[in-house]
Structures are given as C-alpha cells and as structure tokens.
C-alpha positions as CSV (number, residue, x, y, z in Angstrom):
1,M,80.2,2.9,44.8
2,Y,77.1,2.7,42.4
3,D,75.0,0.1,41.2
4,I,75.1,1.2,37.6
5,V,76.4,3.8,35.5
6,T,75.2,5.0,31.9
7,I,77.0,6.4,29.6
8,G,75.9,7.7,26.1
9,S,73.4,10.9,24.5
10,A,71.2,13.0,26.3
11,T,69.0,14.9,23.6
12,R,65.5,17.3,24.4
13,D,62.5,15.8,22.4
14,V,59.4,17.6,20.8
15,F,57.1,15.3,19.8
16,L,55.0,16.5,16.9
17,M,51.7,15.0,16.3
18,S,49.8,15.5,13.2
19,A,46.4,13.5,11.3
20,A,48.4,14.9,8.2
21,L,51.0,12.7,8.1
22,H,49.3,10.0,6.7
23,P,51.2,6.7,6.8
24,H,51.2,4.9,3.7
25,R,52.8,1.5,1.9
26,A,56.0,2.4,-0.1
27,K,58.0,-0.6,-1.5
28,D,60.7,1.6,-2.0
29,A,60.9,3.0,1.4
30,A,63.6,1.5,3.9
31,T,60.5,0.0,5.9
32,H,58.0,0.1,3.3
33,I,55.9,2.6,4.8
34,E,56.2,6.1,4.5
35,A,54.0,9.5,5.8
36,C,54.1,12.3,3.3
37,F,53.3,15.8,2.9
38,P,54.0,18.3,-0.1
39,F,57.5,20.2,0.0
40,G,56.2,23.8,1.0
41,A,52.8,23.5,2.4
42,K,52.2,24.4,6.0
43,I,51.4,22.0,8.2
44,N,49.0,22.0,11.2
45,I,50.4,20.1,14.4
46,D,47.3,18.8,16.9
47,E,49.6,17.8,19.3
48,I,52.9,19.0,21.1
49,Y,55.1,17.9,23.5
50,F,58.1,18.4,25.2
51,D,60.5,15.7,26.8
52,T,64.1,14.6,27.3
53,G,65.9,11.8,25.8
54,G,68.8,9.9,24.7
55,G,70.4,6.6,25.6
56,A,71.9,7.4,28.6
57,T,69.0,9.5,30.2
58,N,66.5,7.2,29.3
59,N,67.9,4.3,31.0
60,A,69.3,6.1,34.2
61,A,65.7,6.9,34.7
62,T,64.5,3.4,34.5
63,F,67.7,2.2,36.7
64,R,66.2,4.8,39.7
65,R,62.6,4.3,39.1
66,L,62.6,0.9,38.4
67,G,65.5,-0.8,40.4
68,N,66.0,1.7,42.8
69,F,69.6,1.5,42.0
70,R,72.3,4.0,42.7
71,T,72.6,5.2,39.1
72,A,74.8,7.9,37.9
73,A,75.0,9.3,34.0
74,I,77.5,10.3,32.0
75,C,76.3,12.6,28.7
76,R,77.4,15.8,26.9
77,L,75.3,18.6,27.1
78,G,75.1,22.1,25.6
79,D,75.5,25.3,27.6
80,D,71.8,26.1,26.7
81,A,67.9,26.1,28.1
82,S,67.8,22.5,26.6
83,G,70.8,21.4,28.5
84,R,69.5,22.5,31.7
85,D,65.8,21.0,31.3
86,V,68.3,17.6,30.5
87,F,70.0,18.7,33.7
88,D,66.6,19.0,35.8
89,V,65.5,15.7,35.3
90,L,68.1,13.7,36.3
91,K,68.3,15.3,39.1
92,A,64.5,15.4,39.7
93,D,65.1,11.4,39.0
94,R,67.9,11.2,41.7
95,V,70.5,9.9,39.3
96,D,73.9,11.5,40.1
97,T,74.9,14.1,37.7
98,Q,78.5,14.9,38.6
99,F,79.8,13.4,35.5
100,V,77.6,15.3,33.0
101,Q,79.9,17.1,30.6
102,V,78.5,20.7,29.8
103,A,80.0,22.3,26.2
104,H,80.1,25.7,26.2
105,G,79.8,27.5,22.6
106,E,77.7,24.2,21.6
107,L,73.7,23.2,21.8
108,T,72.1,20.2,23.3
109,A,71.2,17.3,21.0
110,Y,67.6,17.7,19.9
111,A,65.0,15.2,18.3
112,S,61.8,16.0,16.5
113,I,59.8,13.5,16.6
114,L,56.5,13.3,13.9
115,S,53.9,11.1,14.4
116,P,50.7,11.1,13.3
117,G,49.0,10.3,16.7
118,G,46.0,8.6,17.4
119,E,46.1,4.3,17.5
120,V,49.5,4.9,15.5
121,G,52.8,4.5,17.3
122,E,54.8,4.7,14.6
123,R,57.1,7.8,14.3
124,T,59.9,9.2,12.4
125,I,62.8,11.1,14.4
126,L,64.9,14.0,13.2
127,V,68.3,14.4,14.8
128,Y,70.6,17.2,15.5
129,R,73.2,15.5,17.5
130,G,75.0,18.8,18.5
131,A,77.1,18.6,22.2
132,S,76.2,14.8,22.0
133,R,78.0,14.0,19.3
134,T,81.3,13.2,21.3
135,I,81.8,12.4,25.0
136,E,85.4,14.5,26.1
137,H,87.2,11.3,27.9
138,A,89.9,13.7,29.6
139,R,87.0,14.7,31.5
140,I,85.7,11.6,32.7
141,P,87.4,11.0,36.3
142,W,88.1,7.3,35.5
143,S,89.3,6.9,39.5
144,K,86.0,8.0,40.8
145,L,83.9,5.8,38.9
146,R,83.1,2.6,40.7
147,A,80.1,0.7,40.0
148,R,78.9,-3.0,39.5
149,W,77.7,-2.5,36.4
150,F,77.9,0.2,33.2
151,H,75.2,0.3,30.9
152,G,76.0,2.2,27.4
153,S,74.3,3.6,24.4
154,S,75.5,4.8,21.2
155,L,78.7,6.8,21.5
156,G,79.0,8.3,17.9
157,G,81.4,5.8,16.9
158,D,84.2,6.6,19.5
159,L,85.6,3.1,20.0
160,S,88.7,4.2,22.0
161,L,85.7,5.3,24.6
162,L,84.3,2.0,24.3
163,K,87.6,0.4,24.9
164,K,88.8,2.8,27.8
165,L,85.2,1.3,29.2
166,L,86.1,-2.0,29.4
167,S,89.1,-1.6,30.4
168,H,88.1,0.1,33.3
169,A,85.7,-1.9,33.8
170,K,87.5,-5.3,33.8
171,K,89.9,-3.6,36.4
172,I,86.9,-3.0,38.8
173,K,85.5,-6.2,38.0
174,A,82.3,-4.4,36.9
175,G,79.9,-5.5,33.9
176,V,79.0,-3.6,31.3
177,A,75.8,-3.6,28.8
178,F,76.0,-2.1,25.2
179,N,73.4,-1.3,22.8
180,P,75.2,0.2,19.6
181,G,74.6,3.3,17.7
182,G,74.6,3.5,13.8
183,Q,78.6,4.4,14.1
184,E,79.5,1.7,15.9
185,L,77.5,-0.4,13.7
186,K,79.3,0.5,10.8
187,Q,82.4,-0.7,11.8
188,P,81.7,-4.5,12.1
189,T,85.5,-5.6,12.0
190,R,86.6,-2.6,15.0
191,V,83.8,-3.9,17.7
192,K,84.1,-7.6,17.0
193,P,86.9,-7.7,19.7
194,L,85.3,-5.4,21.8
195,F,81.8,-6.5,21.8
196,K,83.2,-10.1,22.7
197,Q,84.3,-8.5,26.4
198,L,80.7,-7.4,26.9
199,A,78.5,-8.9,29.5
200,F,75.4,-7.9,27.2
201,L,75.0,-6.4,23.6
202,I,71.6,-5.4,23.2
203,L,70.2,-4.4,19.7
204,N,66.9,-4.6,17.5
205,R,66.4,-6.6,14.5
206,E,67.5,-3.9,12.1
207,E,70.6,-3.7,14.4
208,A,71.5,-7.5,14.1
209,V,71.1,-7.7,10.4
210,S,73.2,-4.0,9.7
211,L,76.1,-5.9,12.5
212,T,76.4,-9.4,11.2
213,G,74.7,-9.3,7.7
214,A,72.5,-12.7,8.5
215,P,69.3,-12.7,6.5
216,F,66.6,-10.3,8.4
217,H,64.0,-12.9,8.1
218,N,65.8,-15.7,9.5
219,I,65.5,-15.5,13.2
220,K,67.6,-18.4,14.0
221,A,70.6,-17.0,11.5
222,L,70.4,-13.7,13.1
223,L,70.9,-15.4,16.6
224,R,73.6,-17.4,15.7
225,A,75.5,-14.5,13.5
226,L,75.4,-12.5,17.0
227,L,77.0,-15.1,19.0
228,S,80.0,-14.7,16.5
229,F,80.3,-10.8,17.5
230,T,79.4,-11.4,21.7
231,P,79.0,-13.7,24.1
232,Y,75.7,-13.0,25.1
233,A,73.1,-11.1,23.0
234,I,69.7,-9.3,23.5
235,M,67.7,-8.6,20.3
236,T,64.5,-7.1,20.4
237,D,61.8,-7.1,17.7
238,G,59.4,-4.3,18.3
239,P,55.9,-5.4,19.0
240,K,56.8,-9.0,18.2
241,G,58.7,-9.4,21.3
242,A,62.4,-10.5,22.3
243,Y,65.2,-12.9,22.1
244,A,68.2,-13.9,24.4
245,V,71.1,-15.5,23.3
246,E,73.7,-17.6,25.0
247,S,76.6,-19.7,25.1
248,K,76.8,-22.9,27.3
249,S,79.9,-21.4,29.2
250,Q,77.9,-18.5,30.6
251,I,75.0,-21.0,31.9
252,A,78.0,-22.2,34.2
253,N,78.8,-18.6,35.1
254,R,75.2,-16.6,34.6
255,K,75.5,-15.0,38.4
256,S,78.8,-13.2,37.6
257,T,78.8,-9.8,35.4
258,R,82.0,-11.3,33.2
259,L,81.1,-14.4,30.8
260,A,83.0,-16.3,28.9
261,I,82.1,-17.9,25.3
262,G,81.0,-21.6,24.9
263,A,80.6,-23.9,21.8
264,V,77.0,-25.1,23.0
265,R,74.3,-22.1,22.5
266,R,70.6,-21.7,23.7
267,A,68.0,-18.9,23.1
268,F,64.8,-17.9,24.2
269,Y,61.9,-15.9,23.1
270,V,59.8,-13.4,25.0
271,P,56.2,-12.1,23.8
272,S,55.7,-8.1,24.5
273,V,52.6,-7.8,26.8
274,G,50.8,-6.6,23.8
275,H,48.8,-3.3,24.5
276,P,48.7,-1.1,21.1
277,P,51.3,1.9,21.5
278,K,50.6,5.5,21.6
279,N,54.3,6.8,20.7
280,I,57.1,4.0,20.4
281,T,60.4,6.1,21.2
282,G,62.2,5.0,24.0
283,A,60.7,1.2,24.0
284,G,64.4,0.0,23.4
285,D,66.2,1.4,25.9
286,A,63.2,0.8,28.5
287,F,63.5,-3.0,27.5
288,G,67.4,-2.9,27.4
289,S,67.2,-1.2,30.6
290,G,64.3,-3.1,32.2
291,F,66.3,-6.5,31.4
292,I,69.7,-5.2,32.8
293,T,67.3,-4.0,36.1
294,G,65.5,-7.9,35.7
295,W,68.7,-10.0,35.8
296,I,70.6,-7.9,38.7
297,K,67.0,-8.2,40.8
298,G,66.7,-11.5,39.8
299,R,69.9,-12.4,40.6
300,G,70.8,-13.4,36.8
301,D,67.9,-14.9,36.2
302,L,67.1,-14.7,32.6
303,I,63.7,-15.6,32.1
304,E,62.5,-13.1,34.5
305,A,64.8,-10.4,33.2
306,L,63.1,-10.7,29.8
307,R,60.0,-10.4,31.3
308,V,60.7,-7.5,33.1
309,G,62.2,-5.8,30.0
310,S,58.9,-6.4,28.4
311,F,57.0,-5.3,31.1
312,N,58.8,-2.1,30.8
313,A,58.6,-1.3,27.3
314,D,55.3,-2.1,27.2
315,N,54.3,0.3,29.7
316,V,56.6,3.2,27.9
317,V,54.7,2.7,24.9
318,Q,51.7,3.8,26.0
319,Y,52.9,7.3,26.6
320,V,54.2,10.0,24.8
321,G,57.7,10.7,25.4
322,A,60.9,8.1,26.3
323,K,60.1,8.5,30.4
324,N,56.6,8.9,31.1
325,G,56.0,4.7,31.1
326,I,58.5,3.9,32.7
327,L,57.5,1.4,35.7
328,E,58.0,2.5,39.2
329,Q,57.4,-0.6,41.1
330,Y,59.0,-3.9,40.1
331,P,56.0,-6.0,38.7
332,S,54.8,-9.1,40.9
333,L,55.6,-12.9,40.2
334,K,52.4,-13.5,39.3
335,Q,52.9,-10.4,37.0
336,L,55.3,-11.7,35.5
337,R,54.3,-15.3,34.7
338,T,51.5,-14.1,32.6
339,L,54.4,-13.7,30.0
340,P,55.7,-16.8,28.8
341,V,58.9,-17.6,27.5
342,K,59.7,-20.0,24.8
343,K,63.2,-21.6,24.5
344,I,64.2,-22.0,21.0
345,P,66.2,-24.4,19.2
346,L,69.5,-23.5,17.5
C-alpha cells in the first residue's frame, strides 16, 4: 500500500541563464513582459544547469523528501540517456519506479528554460513533449495500485485516463488531487463532471481564468467560478500567495479523502513567505504537493496545508531547478504560525 502515487509528465530540463535576455514591458505580450534577442544572433550563455522535471517527478520528490511518504510515480520516458537520468533521480529519492513506462524508439521530454539570471526569477520554457505526451493505459497495472492518495498533473488532454484514475480511486476509497495542463483546460465542458469527483483541484490564477472564463482581476469571482467545477479548489497566485475555496458540506467531512459539494462556501488566503526568487520553475508543483503533504500530516487541517505549501514553494524558488529547494524537514509549528492565513468573504 502506497501513501501516494503521482501520475503525469517527466522531463529532462536544461536551464540557460544569460544577461542578454533583457526583460521589458510589452502591451501586446500575453504576460505584458518579453525577453527578446535578434533572430540570427549568437547569444552568450552565462550559466547552464541540468536537472529533471515534470509534474510526476517533482511532486513525487516532495512527497518522499518532505512527507516521507511511501511514493510511486507513473510517467513515460524515452529509451535514451535523458530518460535514464530521470529514472536515476527517482531512484535516488527512493520513489518506487515499477510503474514508469519506457517508450522504445521515442525521446524523453525535454525542457529548455531561458532566464536572464541574477535577481530576475521569471523564465520562458521551450518544451518538447516527446514520450511524455501520452501514458499507455494498458501498461498501468491498476490491480497493483493500492494507495491512499493519487496526485495527477498534466495528462496531455487524455480525459479517458483521468476518468479511469477517478474510477479506480473511488473503488479503493482513495483521494485524488489534480493539477490540469493546458490540454485539459481547453475542454471545460468535458472536464467538469470529472473535476467534481476530485478531492482537490490545484491550479494557478491564469489557469483558473482559462478554465472558468471569470475575470482575471476579480479574485472572488474566480473562486466562486471554480466551485462550479469542483468541490474544493486551490489557486496559486505567484509571489502574491495562494487561495483555497471550499463548500460547507466539505467542512464537515474535511478529514476524509472524498468530499461532497455543498451550498455554503468559504475561502482563505495565504501570502508567500516573501524571499526573492532565483528561478520560479517548479513553484506550482512545490506548492501543490506541499499542500497535500500538509493536509495529510495535519490530518485535514486546511490552514496548516496552505502554510506548508507556501513554505515549500518559497524554498524551491530560491534555487535553480524544480527539485533542489524541496524541503526535507517539515516546518515547525512556530514557523508555520509566522504565515498569517486570512479568511475571505465570498
């Protein structure tokens, strides 16, 4: 029996830091900030760093290091050097790899992370999906997957896999937390009945807007809109902090892994710890898996879970790489209480 099983992507990451990538404001850009360089130019790289990433491996690392949970990962790698590197990191973290799929003739997913370096924590990511584009259903031995929790991340839009995961979790009375990717968010009508079965939907503010269509600048409207998709939502907001929204019937059953939808709602906000970031890659995974770790360790204490997620994310962004800053010691009660959690009227 596992405490938690992760499922999702696995990548080989390379971080490229160059002062030549000067960020500047641009009204027409999606994020209003661009880092441009001349086409055809040769750009000097100041620092280069290799790591592994992807939701399945990043989350598994937190569950092993911070939670000391019995953890397994389901992901798909290519039969290449990058895949072996990802596999070795999982083994080093003592994550059970028996469910990791190797795709012969395919290449492991690869991410190139471009950053100005220095005190600028933002980045742009170029992603080759490779073998991680899909997970083969037939190669998942569901009868062996006995766990108290499942934590899913981007499944490449494969809703049939999410449906199977939810069905299996219901059968064995396990909870499911899910952080959707872009392909899932493009199918709001189809994901809605599936998301209603989740114990937790975890996503960032931009993803919440994409899913619900609610206005970006209206936090309360966003949180209310999320509850039309799921009984329980966690929404991160970068360096500003994170939010949790739940319904009344969940409050009564919060210590269980299966939560029901109710009519009365409440929401909470936790700020970020506030240290300046070196690179924000992996922050979302760190918060989400940190939150679930805090929920399990705190026996369903929402406030503690929010604080643990914030501490884990804060430490991760102080390092280059999605795994280097993952906490290996659970924060003390004194540390947790330094982060005020505010109730938000809806």
